[in-house]
Biotite code that builds the C-alpha atoms (Angstrom):
import biotite.structure as struc

atoms = struc.array([
    struc.Atom([-6.228, 15.228, 52.077], chain_id="A", res_id=1, res_name="UNK", atom_name="CA", element="C"),
    struc.Atom([-4.849, 13.905, 54.795], chain_id="A", res_id=2, res_name="UNK", atom_name="CA", element="C"),
    struc.Atom([-1.610, 14.875, 54.162], chain_id="A", res_id=3, res_name="UNK", atom_name="CA", element="C"),
    struc.Atom([-3.121, 18.744, 54.906], chain_id="A", res_id=4, res_name="UNK", atom_name="CA", element="C"),
    struc.Atom([-4.267, 17.678, 58.350], chain_id="A", res_id=5, res_name="UNK", atom_name="CA", element="C"),
    struc.Atom([-1.864, 15.327, 59.495], chain_id="A", res_id=6, res_name="UNK", atom_name="CA", element="C"),
    struc.Atom([1.597, 18.028, 58.354], chain_id="A", res_id=7, res_name="UNK", atom_name="CA", element="C"),
    struc.Atom([-0.189, 20.984, 59.179], chain_id="A", res_id=8, res_name="UNK", atom_name="CA", element="C"),
    struc.Atom([-0.206, 21.813, 55.558], chain_id="A", res_id=9, res_name="UNK", atom_name="CA", element="C"),
    struc.Atom([-0.899, 25.737, 55.073], chain_id="A", res_id=10, res_name="UNK", atom_name="CA", element="C"),
    struc.Atom([-3.608, 27.316, 51.766], chain_id="A", res_id=11, res_name="UNK", atom_name="CA", element="C"),
    struc.Atom([-3.016, 30.876, 51.066], chain_id="A", res_id=12, res_name="UNK", atom_name="CA", element="C"),
    struc.Atom([-4.729, 32.574, 48.510], chain_id="A", res_id=13, res_name="UNK", atom_name="CA", element="C"),
    struc.Atom([-4.977, 35.637, 46.682], chain_id="A", res_id=14, res_name="UNK", atom_name="CA", element="C"),
    struc.Atom([-8.074, 37.321, 44.633], chain_id="A", res_id=15, res_name="UNK", atom_name="CA", element="C"),
    struc.Atom([-7.215, 39.499, 42.111], chain_id="A", res_id=16, res_name="UNK", atom_name="CA", element="C"),
    struc.Atom([-9.298, 42.032, 40.420], chain_id="A", res_id=17, res_name="UNK", atom_name="CA", element="C"),
    struc.Atom([-11.594, 41.262, 36.946], chain_id="A", res_id=18, res_name="UNK", atom_name="CA", element="C"),
    struc.Atom([-10.466, 41.358, 33.120], chain_id="A", res_id=19, res_name="UNK", atom_name="CA", element="C"),
    struc.Atom([-11.067, 45.462, 33.113], chain_id="A", res_id=20, res_name="UNK", atom_name="CA", element="C"),
    struc.Atom([-9.360, 46.357, 36.748], chain_id="A", res_id=21, res_name="UNK", atom_name="CA", element="C"),
    struc.Atom([-5.851, 44.441, 35.407], chain_id="A", res_id=22, res_name="UNK", atom_name="CA", element="C"),
    struc.Atom([-6.583, 45.983, 31.837], chain_id="A", res_id=23, res_name="UNK", atom_name="CA", element="C"),
    struc.Atom([-6.632, 49.891, 33.574], chain_id="A", res_id=24, res_name="UNK", atom_name="CA", element="C"),
    struc.Atom([-3.803, 48.694, 35.836], chain_id="A", res_id=25, res_name="UNK", atom_name="CA", element="C"),
    struc.Atom([-1.981, 48.231, 32.460], chain_id="A", res_id=26, res_name="UNK", atom_name="CA", element="C"),
    struc.Atom([-2.629, 50.555, 30.881], chain_id="A", res_id=27, res_name="UNK", atom_name="CA", element="C"),
    struc.Atom([-1.826, 53.095, 34.038], chain_id="A", res_id=28, res_name="UNK", atom_name="CA", element="C"),
    struc.Atom([1.580, 51.933, 33.810], chain_id="A", res_id=29, res_name="UNK", atom_name="CA", element="C"),
    struc.Atom([2.267, 52.727, 30.514], chain_id="A", res_id=30, res_name="UNK", atom_name="CA", element="C"),
    struc.Atom([0.801, 56.207, 30.520], chain_id="A", res_id=31, res_name="UNK", atom_name="CA", element="C"),
    struc.Atom([2.860, 56.772, 33.601], chain_id="A", res_id=32, res_name="UNK", atom_name="CA", element="C"),
    struc.Atom([5.981, 55.023, 32.563], chain_id="A", res_id=33, res_name="UNK", atom_name="CA", element="C"),
    struc.Atom([6.194, 52.678, 35.619], chain_id="A", res_id=34, res_name="UNK", atom_name="CA", element="C"),
    struc.Atom([7.989, 49.792, 35.350], chain_id="A", res_id=35, res_name="UNK", atom_name="CA", element="C"),
    struc.Atom([8.274, 47.207, 38.212], chain_id="A", res_id=36, res_name="UNK", atom_name="CA", element="C"),
    struc.Atom([11.571, 47.071, 40.165], chain_id="A", res_id=37, res_name="UNK", atom_name="CA", element="C"),
    struc.Atom([13.529, 43.680, 39.619], chain_id="A", res_id=38, res_name="UNK", atom_name="CA", element="C"),
    struc.Atom([15.883, 43.245, 42.321], chain_id="A", res_id=39, res_name="UNK", atom_name="CA", element="C"),
    struc.Atom([17.620, 40.253, 40.872], chain_id="A", res_id=40, res_name="UNK", atom_name="CA", element="C"),
    struc.Atom([17.244, 37.394, 37.403], chain_id="A", res_id=41, res_name="UNK", atom_name="CA", element="C"),
    struc.Atom([17.952, 34.231, 37.287], chain_id="A", res_id=42, res_name="UNK", atom_name="CA", element="C"),
    struc.Atom([18.764, 31.409, 34.547], chain_id="A", res_id=43, res_name="UNK", atom_name="CA", element="C"),
    struc.Atom([15.491, 28.913, 35.140], chain_id="A", res_id=44, res_name="UNK", atom_name="CA", element="C"),
    struc.Atom([19.026, 26.568, 35.734], chain_id="A", res_id=45, res_name="UNK", atom_name="CA", element="C"),
    struc.Atom([19.378, 28.093, 39.270], chain_id="A", res_id=46, res_name="UNK", atom_name="CA", element="C"),
    struc.Atom([15.769, 28.117, 40.431], chain_id="A", res_id=47, res_name="UNK", atom_name="CA", element="C"),
    struc.Atom([16.588, 26.600, 43.472], chain_id="A", res_id=48, res_name="UNK", atom_name="CA", element="C"),
    struc.Atom([19.168, 29.660, 43.735], chain_id="A", res_id=49, res_name="UNK", atom_name="CA", element="C"),
    struc.Atom([16.295, 32.862, 43.022], chain_id="A", res_id=50, res_name="UNK", atom_name="CA", element="C"),
    struc.Atom([14.004, 30.326, 46.067], chain_id="A", res_id=51, res_name="UNK", atom_name="CA", element="C"),
    struc.Atom([16.887, 30.764, 48.422], chain_id="A", res_id=52, res_name="UNK", atom_name="CA", element="C"),
    struc.Atom([17.007, 34.491, 47.579], chain_id="A", res_id=53, res_name="UNK", atom_name="CA", element="C"),
    struc.Atom([13.639, 35.332, 48.174], chain_id="A", res_id=54, res_name="UNK", atom_name="CA", element="C"),
    struc.Atom([13.241, 33.231, 51.355], chain_id="A", res_id=55, res_name="UNK", atom_name="CA", element="C"),
    struc.Atom([16.145, 34.741, 52.948], chain_id="A", res_id=56, res_name="UNK", atom_name="CA", element="C"),
    struc.Atom([13.825, 37.635, 52.548], chain_id="A", res_id=57, res_name="UNK", atom_name="CA", element="C"),
    struc.Atom([16.762, 40.606, 51.589], chain_id="A", res_id=58, res_name="UNK", atom_name="CA", element="C"),
    struc.Atom([15.319, 41.378, 48.322], chain_id="A", res_id=59, res_name="UNK", atom_name="CA", element="C"),
    struc.Atom([14.049, 44.472, 47.477], chain_id="A", res_id=60, res_name="UNK", atom_name="CA", element="C"),
    struc.Atom([11.924, 43.778, 44.124], chain_id="A", res_id=61, res_name="UNK", atom_name="CA", element="C"),
    struc.Atom([10.580, 40.759, 42.327], chain_id="A", res_id=62, res_name="UNK", atom_name="CA", element="C"),
    struc.Atom([12.818, 38.032, 41.921], chain_id="A", res_id=63, res_name="UNK", atom_name="CA", element="C"),
    struc.Atom([12.625, 37.256, 38.134], chain_id="A", res_id=64, res_name="UNK", atom_name="CA", element="C"),
    struc.Atom([13.385, 33.711, 36.274], chain_id="A", res_id=65, res_name="UNK", atom_name="CA", element="C"),
    struc.Atom([14.806, 33.960, 32.852], chain_id="A", res_id=66, res_name="UNK", atom_name="CA", element="C"),
    struc.Atom([12.776, 31.299, 30.251], chain_id="A", res_id=67, res_name="UNK", atom_name="CA", element="C"),
])
């Protein structure tokens, strides 16, 4: 905790819906054949490059790591 305050680190979270909400969304995506927009794929060993690409804010869509 002291490191959080002394370095003024910010932690933010997100809230998500219930499991039923997630299942409803997945079902709706499947029925309507919706696909996420993928900007680029990176192999896991290029994770630093993937984060740099994400940080550049020049992506449109998801930035994915291949495992």
